[in-house]
Structure formats: structure tokens, C-alpha cells
LOTITOR-441623 format. One record per residue (C-alpha): x, y, z; residue in one letter. Coordinates in pm, whole numbers. Example, Ala and Ser with C-alpha at 12.3 -4.5 7.8 and 13.67 -1.06 7.14 Angstrom:
<recs>
@east: 1230; north: -450; up: 780; rest: A
@east: 1367; north: -106; up: 714; rest: S
</recs>
This chain:
<recs>
@east: 3741; north: 10917; up: -11680; rest: M
@east: 3662; north: 10711; up: -11991; rest: L
@east: 3621; north: 10392; up: -11780; rest: D
@east: 3373; north: 10554; up: -11539; rest: T
@east: 3158; north: 10688; up: -11837; rest: L
@east: 3183; north: 10339; up: -11995; rest: L
@east: 3046; north: 10189; up: -11669; rest: W
@east: 2775; north: 10450; up: -11624; rest: W
@east: 2638; north: 10383; up: -11960; rest: L
@east: 2668; north: 9995; up: -11980; rest: T
@east: 2648; north: 9870; up: -11630; rest: S
@east: 2258; north: 9894; up: -11608; rest: P
@east: 2218; north: 9677; up: -11902; rest: F
@east: 2389; north: 9375; up: -11742; rest: D
@east: 2049; north: 9317; up: -11585; rest: Y
@east: 1764; north: 9136; up: -11812; rest: A
@east: 1480; north: 9365; up: -11677; rest: F
@east: 1681; north: 9672; up: -11798; rest: M
@east: 1774; north: 9514; up: -12137; rest: R
@east: 1386; north: 9439; up: -12170; rest: R
@east: 1291; north: 9791; up: -12051; rest: A
@east: 1531; north: 9950; up: -12333; rest: L
@east: 1385; north: 9747; up: -12600; rest: V
@east: 1046; north: 9850; up: -12509; rest: A
@east: 1118; north: 10209; up: -12476; rest: A
@east: 1298; north: 10204; up: -12813; rest: L
@east: 1013; north: 10033; up: -12977; rest: A
@east: 769; north: 10302; up: -12842; rest: L
@east: 1017; north: 10573; up: -12947; rest: S
@east: 1022; north: 10445; up: -13297; rest: L
@east: 634; north: 10474; up: -13358; rest: S
@east: 473; north: 10706; up: -13122; rest: A
@east: 641; north: 11041; up: -13242; rest: P
@east: 558; north: 10970; up: -13598; rest: I
@east: 173; north: 10971; up: -13486; rest: L
@east: 256; north: 11270; up: -13273; rest: G
@east: 396; north: 11465; up: -13559; rest: V
@east: 49; north: 11394; up: -13766; rest: F
@east: -136; north: 11515; up: -13434; rest: L
@east: 57; north: 11851; up: -13431; rest: T
@east: 7; north: 11901; up: -13805; rest: L
@east: -361; north: 11854; up: -13758; rest: R
@east: -380; north: 12094; up: -13455; rest: G
@east: -501; north: 11790; up: -13230; rest: M
@east: -214; north: 11752; up: -12966; rest: S
@east: -452; north: 11767; up: -12684; rest: L
@east: -656; north: 11482; up: -12860; rest: M
@east: -360; north: 11247; up: -12767; rest: G
@east: -358; north: 11342; up: -12410; rest: E
@east: -723; north: 11323; up: -12395; rest: A
@east: -729; north: 10973; up: -12542; rest: L
@east: -451; north: 10845; up: -12314; rest: S
@east: -700; north: 10901; up: -12014; rest: H
@east: -1004; north: 10782; up: -12197; rest: A
@east: -847; north: 10426; up: -12213; rest: I
@east: -841; north: 10392; up: -11840; rest: L
@east: -1207; north: 10277; up: -11798; rest: P
@east: -1142; north: 9962; up: -12036; rest: G
@east: -823; north: 9892; up: -11866; rest: V
@east: -994; north: 9904; up: -11510; rest: A
@east: -1286; north: 9696; up: -11608; rest: V
@east: -1034; north: 9424; up: -11769; rest: A
@east: -824; north: 9456; up: -11434; rest: F
@east: -1138; north: 9387; up: -11207; rest: M
@east: -1249; north: 9091; up: -11423; rest: L
@east: -942; north: 8907; up: -11487; rest: A
@east: -673; north: 9058; up: -11264; rest: G
@east: -327; north: 9188; up: -11401; rest: F
@east: -375; north: 9022; up: -11739; rest: S
@east: -207; north: 9238; up: -12006; rest: L
@east: -360; north: 9108; up: -12327; rest: P
@east: -699; north: 9160; up: -12159; rest: L
@east: -614; north: 9512; up: -12028; rest: M
@east: -473; north: 9624; up: -12349; rest: M
@east: -805; north: 9476; up: -12522; rest: T
@east: -1026; north: 9679; up: -12286; rest: G
@east: -811; north: 9989; up: -12336; rest: G
@east: -835; north: 9969; up: -12698; rest: V
@east: -1200; north: 9912; up: -12680; rest: L
@east: -1233; north: 10217; up: -12452; rest: A
@east: -1038; north: 10424; up: -12683; rest: G
@east: -1217; north: 10344; up: -12982; rest: L
@east: -1561; north: 10395; up: -12810; rest: V
@east: -1462; north: 10733; up: -12699; rest: T
@east: -1332; north: 10826; up: -13045; rest: V
@east: -1667; north: 10719; up: -13203; rest: A
@east: -1874; north: 10911; up: -12920; rest: L
@east: -1668; north: 11224; up: -12986; rest: A
@east: -1714; north: 11197; up: -13358; rest: G
@east: -2090; north: 11145; up: -13309; rest: G
@east: -2133; north: 11457; up: -13099; rest: V
@east: -1938; north: 11639; up: -13345; rest: T
@east: -2149; north: 11529; up: -13633; rest: Q
@east: -2481; north: 11585; up: -13475; rest: F
@east: -2431; north: 11872; up: -13257; rest: S
@east: -2172; north: 12083; up: -13425; rest: G
@east: -1955; north: 12095; up: -13133; rest: L
@east: -1582; north: 12062; up: -13227; rest: K
@east: -1415; north: 11717; up: -13189; rest: E
@east: -1140; north: 11823; up: -12937; rest: D
@east: -1416; north: 12002; up: -12724; rest: A
@east: -1621; north: 11679; up: -12735; rest: A
@east: -1307; north: 11463; up: -12659; rest: M
@east: -1214; north: 11684; up: -12366; rest: A
@east: -1575; north: 11646; up: -12207; rest: S
@east: -1557; north: 11283; up: -12247; rest: L
@east: -1217; north: 11199; up: -12132; rest: F
@east: -1285; north: 11377; up: -11813; rest: L
@east: -1592; north: 11138; up: -11745; rest: V
@east: -1368; north: 10844; up: -11878; rest: A
@east: -1094; north: 10934; up: -11636; rest: M
@east: -1311; north: 10974; up: -11348; rest: A
@east: -1479; north: 10645; up: -11404; rest: A
@east: -1162; north: 10458; up: -11463; rest: G
@east: -1004; north: 10586; up: -11146; rest: V
@east: -1331; north: 10491; up: -10951; rest: L
@east: -1327; north: 10136; up: -11099; rest: I
@east: -983; north: 10072; up: -11001; rest: V
@east: -1010; north: 10192; up: -10659; rest: S
@east: -1307; north: 9964; up: -10604; rest: L
@east: -1068; north: 9690; up: -10645; rest: S
@east: -914; north: 9781; up: -10299; rest: G
@east: -547; north: 9819; up: -10402; rest: N
@east: -416; north: 10174; up: -10438; rest: A
@east: -72; north: 10003; up: -10558; rest: L
@east: -243; north: 9871; up: -10854; rest: D
@east: -395; north: 10213; up: -10906; rest: L
@east: -42; north: 10371; up: -10924; rest: G
@east: 88; north: 10116; up: -11161; rest: H
@east: -215; north: 10188; up: -11400; rest: V
@east: -179; north: 10553; up: -11391; rest: L
@east: 201; north: 10580; up: -11388; rest: F
@east: 332; north: 10272; up: -11515; rest: G
@east: 665; north: 10111; up: -11484; rest: T
@east: 896; north: 10015; up: -11768; rest: V
@east: 1110; north: 9812; up: -11543; rest: L
@east: 857; north: 9546; up: -11485; rest: T
@east: 813; north: 9471; up: -11860; rest: V
@east: 845; north: 9101; up: -11901; rest: D
@east: 905; north: 8890; up: -12224; rest: S
@east: 525; north: 8857; up: -12322; rest: R
@east: 485; north: 9241; up: -12275; rest: T
@east: 787; north: 9316; up: -12469; rest: L
@east: 655; north: 9111; up: -12761; rest: M
@east: 309; north: 9293; up: -12764; rest: L
@east: 482; north: 9619; up: -12769; rest: V
@east: 717; north: 9535; up: -13055; rest: A
@east: 426; north: 9386; up: -13252; rest: V
@east: 206; north: 9690; up: -13197; rest: A
@east: 489; north: 9927; up: -13266; rest: S
@east: 582; north: 9741; up: -13583; rest: S
@east: 211; north: 9736; up: -13701; rest: A
@east: 180; north: 10107; up: -13632; rest: I
@east: 499; north: 10192; up: -13842; rest: V
@east: 379; north: 9963; up: -14112; rest: L
@east: 32; north: 10121; up: -14107; rest: G
@east: 180; north: 10484; up: -14132; rest: V
@east: 408; north: 10368; up: -14418; rest: A
@east: 124; north: 10217; up: -14617; rest: I
@east: -120; north: 10509; up: -14562; rest: A
@east: 123; north: 10787; up: -14577; rest: F
@east: 13; north: 10981; up: -14868; rest: R
@east: -348; north: 10952; up: -14760; rest: A
@east: -259; north: 11074; up: -14400; rest: L
@east: -51; north: 11376; up: -14541; rest: V
@east: -337; north: 11467; up: -14769; rest: M
@east: -615; north: 11435; up: -14503; rest: E
@east: -401; north: 11674; up: -14280; rest: C
@east: -350; north: 11941; up: -14566; rest: L
@east: -674; north: 11893; up: -14769; rest: D
@east: -947; north: 11634; up: -14688; rest: P
@east: -1154; north: 11755; up: -14974; rest: Q
@east: -902; north: 11667; up: -15219; rest: F
@east: -854; north: 11335; up: -15078; rest: L
@east: -1233; north: 11276; up: -15116; rest: T
@east: -1213; north: 11395; up: -15478; rest: L
@east: -945; north: 11129; up: -15545; rest: Q
@east: -1182; north: 10854; up: -15435; rest: G
@east: -1062; north: 10834; up: -15095; rest: R
@east: -1299; north: 10914; up: -14828; rest: H
@east: -1117; north: 11133; up: -14547; rest: A
@east: -1309; north: 10989; up: -14279; rest: G
@east: -1183; north: 10622; up: -14315; rest: W
@east: -816; north: 10776; up: -14319; rest: T
@east: -916; north: 10974; up: -14014; rest: H
@east: -1049; north: 10670; up: -13842; rest: A
@east: -751; north: 10465; up: -13936; rest: L
@east: -533; north: 10724; up: -13804; rest: F
@east: -711; north: 10762; up: -13479; rest: M
@east: -708; north: 10365; up: -13429; rest: M
@east: -342; north: 10366; up: -13463; rest: M
@east: -327; north: 10661; up: -13189; rest: V
@east: -537; north: 10440; up: -12946; rest: V
@east: -338; north: 10148; up: -13008; rest: L
@east: 9; north: 10333; up: -12954; rest: S
@east: -145; north: 10484; up: -12614; rest: L
@east: -272; north: 10138; up: -12511; rest: V
@east: 75; north: 9959; up: -12544; rest: V
@east: 242; north: 10285; up: -12376; rest: S
@east: 21; north: 10245; up: -12056; rest: F
@east: 226; north: 9959; up: -11922; rest: Q
@east: 538; north: 10130; up: -11958; rest: T
@east: 454; north: 10489; up: -11902; rest: L
@east: 111; north: 10477; up: -11739; rest: G
@east: -206; north: 10632; up: -11883; rest: T
@east: -120; north: 10968; up: -11730; rest: L
@east: 199; north: 10985; up: -11921; rest: M
@east: 160; north: 10770; up: -12232; rest: A
@east: 109; north: 11078; up: -12449; rest: A
@east: 426; north: 11229; up: -12336; rest: G
@east: 674; north: 11033; up: -12564; rest: L
@east: 417; north: 11095; up: -12852; rest: M
@east: 369; north: 11474; up: -12832; rest: L
@east: 685; north: 11637; up: -12682; rest: L
@east: 928; north: 11503; up: -12930; rest: P
@east: 688; north: 11606; up: -13202; rest: A
@east: 626; north: 11936; up: -13070; rest: A
@east: 998; north: 11997; up: -13031; rest: A
@east: 1054; north: 11883; up: -13394; rest: A
@east: 873; north: 12160; up: -13532; rest: R
@east: 1145; north: 12408; up: -13412; rest: Y
@east: 1413; north: 12253; up: -13610; rest: W
@east: 1241; north: 12160; up: -13945; rest: S
@east: 955; north: 12264; up: -14164; rest: Q
@east: 954; north: 11940; up: -14370; rest: R
@east: 723; north: 11649; up: -14268; rest: L
@east: 1019; north: 11400; up: -14320; rest: E
@east: 1265; north: 11616; up: -14109; rest: G
@east: 1001; north: 11654; up: -13825; rest: M
@east: 946; north: 11280; up: -13821; rest: I
@east: 1314; north: 11198; up: -13810; rest: A
@east: 1401; north: 11468; up: -13529; rest: I
@east: 1108; north: 11368; up: -13313; rest: A
@east: 1195; north: 10998; up: -13345; rest: V
@east: 1574; north: 11083; up: -13266; rest: G
@east: 1467; north: 11295; up: -12963; rest: L
@east: 1252; north: 11033; up: -12840; rest: A
@east: 1519; north: 10759; up: -12868; rest: L
@east: 1767; north: 10991; up: -12672; rest: I
@east: 1508; north: 11054; up: -12401; rest: S
@east: 1440; north: 10686; up: -12372; rest: S
@east: 1801; north: 10591; up: -12339; rest: V
@east: 1910; north: 10869; up: -12122; rest: V
@east: 1598; north: 10857; up: -11899; rest: G
@east: 1656; north: 10477; up: -11835; rest: L
@east: 2017; north: 10540; up: -11732; rest: L
@east: 1924; north: 10835; up: -11500; rest: V
@east: 1643; north: 10640; up: -11336; rest: S
@east: 1879; north: 10357; up: -11283; rest: Y
@east: 2180; north: 10555; up: -11131; rest: H
@east: 1961; north: 10805; up: -10943; rest: A
@east: 1688; north: 10573; up: -10819; rest: G
@east: 1412; north: 10767; up: -10982; rest: L
@east: 1089; north: 10630; up: -11153; rest: P
@east: 1175; north: 10550; up: -11495; rest: S
@east: 853; north: 10667; up: -11684; rest: G
@east: 887; north: 11019; up: -11536; rest: P
@east: 1241; north: 11019; up: -11594; rest: A
@east: 1196; north: 10984; up: -11966; rest: I
@east: 919; north: 11215; up: -12009; rest: I
@east: 1101; north: 11502; up: -11811; rest: L
@east: 1402; north: 11454; up: -12044; rest: L
@east: 1165; north: 11465; up: -12336; rest: A
@east: 1035; north: 11795; up: -12163; rest: G
@east: 1381; north: 11941; up: -12146; rest: L
@east: 1441; north: 11844; up: -12514; rest: G
@east: 1124; north: 12061; up: -12598; rest: Y
@east: 1244; north: 12356; up: -12376; rest: G
@east: 1576; north: 12363; up: -12543; rest: A
@east: 1395; north: 12351; up: -12881; rest: S
@east: 1167; north: 12637; up: -12791; rest: V
@east: 1459; north: 12830; up: -12702; rest: L
@east: 1740; north: 12725; up: -12954; rest: L
@east: 1534; north: 12600; up: -13252; rest: G
@east: 1629; north: 12714; up: -13594; rest: T
@east: 1257; north: 12773; up: -13680; rest: H
@east: 1082; north: 13026; up: -13450; rest: S
@east: 1306; north: 12970; up: -13161; rest: G
@east: 1297; north: 13236; up: -12896; rest: L
@east: 1657; north: 13332; up: -12898; rest: L
@east: 1682; north: 13294; up: -13291; rest: L
@east: 1623; north: 13673; up: -13359; rest: P
@east: 1887; north: 13759; up: -13090; rest: Y
@east: 2128; north: 13534; up: -13275; rest: V
@east: 2083; north: 13681; up: -13607; rest: R
@east: 2099; north: 14015; up: -13467; rest: A
@east: 2445; north: 13943; up: -13323; rest: K
@east: 2572; north: 13787; up: -13626; rest: S
@east: 2458; north: 14085; up: -13841; rest: A
@east: 2632; north: 14339; up: -13620; rest: V
@east: 2955; north: 14142; up: -13606; rest: A
@east: 3055; north: 14219; up: -13977; rest: P
@east: 3023; north: 14594; up: -13898; rest: G
@east: 3230; north: 14568; up: -13589; rest: H
@east: 3492; north: 14398; up: -13808; rest: A
@east: 3510; north: 14678; up: -14055; rest: K
@east: 3532; north: 14939; up: -13773; rest: L
@east: 3833; north: 14765; up: -13650; rest: R
@east: 3989; north: 14778; up: -13991; rest: Q
</recs>
């Protein structure tokens, strides 16, 4: 039994492509959920999903111009994401429309334009690769890009941590301290765009936000402290990535959806069993309160 379990856990990583996929997934799991926690605290969870679709036109244009060149596709995705963020901010500033509403409108247009551009290339398989990704095709160059980008995101969060927290809780106080909240917000959105762009190769543009948002949303059911939420979100993402890769290998399933579905299962379990606002928490408390009474009656 133990030998079978050990074989199930280790045999996939005899192959180089599985080892590269594992390292890429772990790198994303160490950076993306941290940004997801800040997005949920800001009430901007849907912004992450919208931005993951908004990068598609830039990826598609780069693909048409240079073929499957990952550096150029990532550059195109970053530019498209930053343009979308800037347009959403401009619409919010000049029209009074909320930023999430402006982003929702823009990402629908960007998504449609991106799908149309990729379709014009005449290869539906390429469209599927861009939309859904495949972590198993990560090569050494892609792995290096993912690792460098994820490290830069973690370093950026560490340097700007205090400012990011204050910008979430009280932007006006941050401005009074001599730091403009707008610059902090812009830096944060740039890191979100970068994280989503490096995720599209492994998870696709349709699911790139999954590893960012699902563990972060689940963590809020287990901790009310920021540090605790970050640690739990990263832990859930790491577990989802490792187990998702193992399940996808042994069951012959797509790796990206397997990882995201496991993160979704973690979120569902957190909603039910979480120690903070979990749906079953009142029932457990009521049962534990009744138990001493039964014990006294028996005596």
C-alpha cells in the first residue's frame, strides 16, 4: 500500500516536462494568491477575472505578428492589460462610473476582439492553447520567465507591503503621509497584470485568475488576519497545484482545469467548514454547547 502511494506521488516527476510544470505551478502559487488576498480585501475580485480576459488582444496580436513567441506574447499581454487598466481608470475619473463596472465593459470588448484576432490566424488549436493553456508544455525559457516574474511580484509586495495595506484600508491617510494612493494602486494593478500574463501560458487566459482568487477567497474563512490569510491562500494554492498535476497525469485530464477545480474544492470546503463564517460553524457550536448539558443529565 505504501509503495503504491509512493509510486503515485513520485512517478510523474521522472519526466522532465512534469518537473518543469511542477516548478512553474509552484512559482505561480507563491505569488498569485498574495495579490488575490489584496484584491478580495479591496472588493475587487472580479477585476482580476476581467483583467485575465483583457490581456487576450495583446497576446493575439503578438501571436499573429511573430507566431508562438512567448516573450513577445507576454509583452503584448502586459501592454493590453495596462491599457485596459488605464482606460478603466480614465472612464471612472471622467464619468463617475465605478472602476469595476468600467472594467467589466472593457474586458468584454477586449475578449471578443482577442478571440476574433486569434481566429483569423486560421488555427483553432492555437486559440484553445491561448484560452486554456497547458502547463505540461512549459519549456526552460518559459520556466525562467515565470520564475523571474513571480519573484519580482513577491519582492514588489514585500517592499510596498505597508503602502498596499494602507491603500486598502484608508487611501486618504496614505495621501496624508506623503504617498499618493493613486501610485500605489497603479503599482498594484501592474503586478496583477504581470501575474496574469505569466499565468496564461500554464492556465490560459480563461483560468489565469483562478489560482489568484480561489485560494484567497477560501483563506478568508480561516483567518481574519492579513498575514494568516496570505499564508493560508499560498498553502491552498500549493496543494492545489501539486495534487492537480498528479491527478491530471494519472487520470489523463487537462492539467490547468484540474488545478483550478481542486482550488475550487478547497474553496467549497472552506465555505462549509471554515472557522470564520463557515456555514456549518453555528451547527458545530450548538452541538458543542449542548454536549455538556447531556453529560450533566447522565450524571
